[in-house]
N, C-alpha and C positions, 0 to 999 in steps of 0.2 A: 195373509195367509201364505206360507210360502209353499212352492211346489215339492214334490217328492223328489229325490237324488236316487236315481236307479243307475247301475255300473251299464257300462257298455254292451256288455254279454248280454245283459238283460234286452237293450234296444236291438241287438241283433235278432234274437229270439223273436220280438215284437214285431220288426220289420219282415222276417221271413214269414211268419203267420198271417200279417196282413197281406202282404203277397200272394198266398195261399188264397186268403178268402177272396180276394180280387179277382185271381184268374179262374177261380171256381164260379164266381159270379159272371161274369163278361165271357167266359167260352163258351155259354148255352144261353147267351141272351139274342144273338142273331143269326139266322141261320145260313148265312153266306159265309165262307172260308176266309175272302179276302179281308172282309170287316173284321172277322174274329182273330184274323191273326193282327190286325193293326190295333185293335184295342187289346190285345193280351201282349202287344210288345209296350205297350205304354211304362210297365215298371222298368223295365231295363232303361228306357230313356230316361227315365225319373232317376233312378239309381245312377245312371252316369252323370247327370247334372248335379246330384247330392256330391259324389265324389269330385267332380269339377269346384264345386262350391267350396268344399274341405281343402283341396288341394291349394285354392287359391288365399285358405284362410279367411273365408267370408263365415264361413261356420268351423266349429270343431265337430269333431265326429259324432258325437252324441247329439249336439242340434239337428246335423244334418240326418240321422236316422230318425229325428222325430218329426222334422217336417216330412221325410218323405213316408212315414207311416202315417201322420195325421192326412197328408193329401190322398194318399189310397184309400183310407178307411172313408175319407169325404166322399170320394166318387163313387164308392159302393153305398154308402148310405143314400146319396142324393138319390138314388133311382131303385133302393130295394123296397121291393112291393112291387114294381112297376113292371117287370119283366114281360109280364103277358102283352101288357099294354105298347111296351116297346116292341116286342115280337110282331103285335097283329099289325101296328103301323107300318113296320118294315114290310111285311107281305100285303098290306093294302098298295104299296108304292109310294110311299113316304118318301119324298126326296128327289124322286124321277121328275123328268120334266111334263109338265101339265100336272102334276098330282099336290094337291096340298098338303104341307104338314099336318097334322093334327093339332088343335089349339091345346096348349096346357091347362090342366084344369087351376083352380086357385089350391088346391090342397098340393098338386103338384110343385107349384110355386114356394108354397110354405114349406115342403118338404126339402125341396132343392137350398132355399134360403138357409132355413134352422140347420142343415147337416154342414154348410160351408161356414156358417157363422161358429158353429158346434166347434168344428175341427181348426178353425184358426184360434180359436179362444184358448182350446185346449193345448196347441203348440205353442203358442206364447206362454200360456201360464207352466207348462212344461221346461222351456227355454229359459224362464226367468230364474 
């Protein structure tokens, strides 16, 4: 089955929408401003990497936008529905010295693995 071919302008819109979804999800995830700024700066770093990969001709612009969108979407889908759990783990002190991080459940592992696998497959299919 051949992948659909969308014009570059469509990928710009998709990338913008996925960026807004990412920022909306991660801006309210953890009640620590410093960590929130770091999480919300990820799209800027990923966009810079996409630009560099396009300039060195590793990807064309369309492929770079597909990979950027898929990566951001995968990060959101990997933790979708787990915001309350992540926020509570942070409030309980996870990651601080002497406090053990909570164990991931099999469902969390499956969601993470499924989301990453799905977006990689989607990106490969759309770039083919």
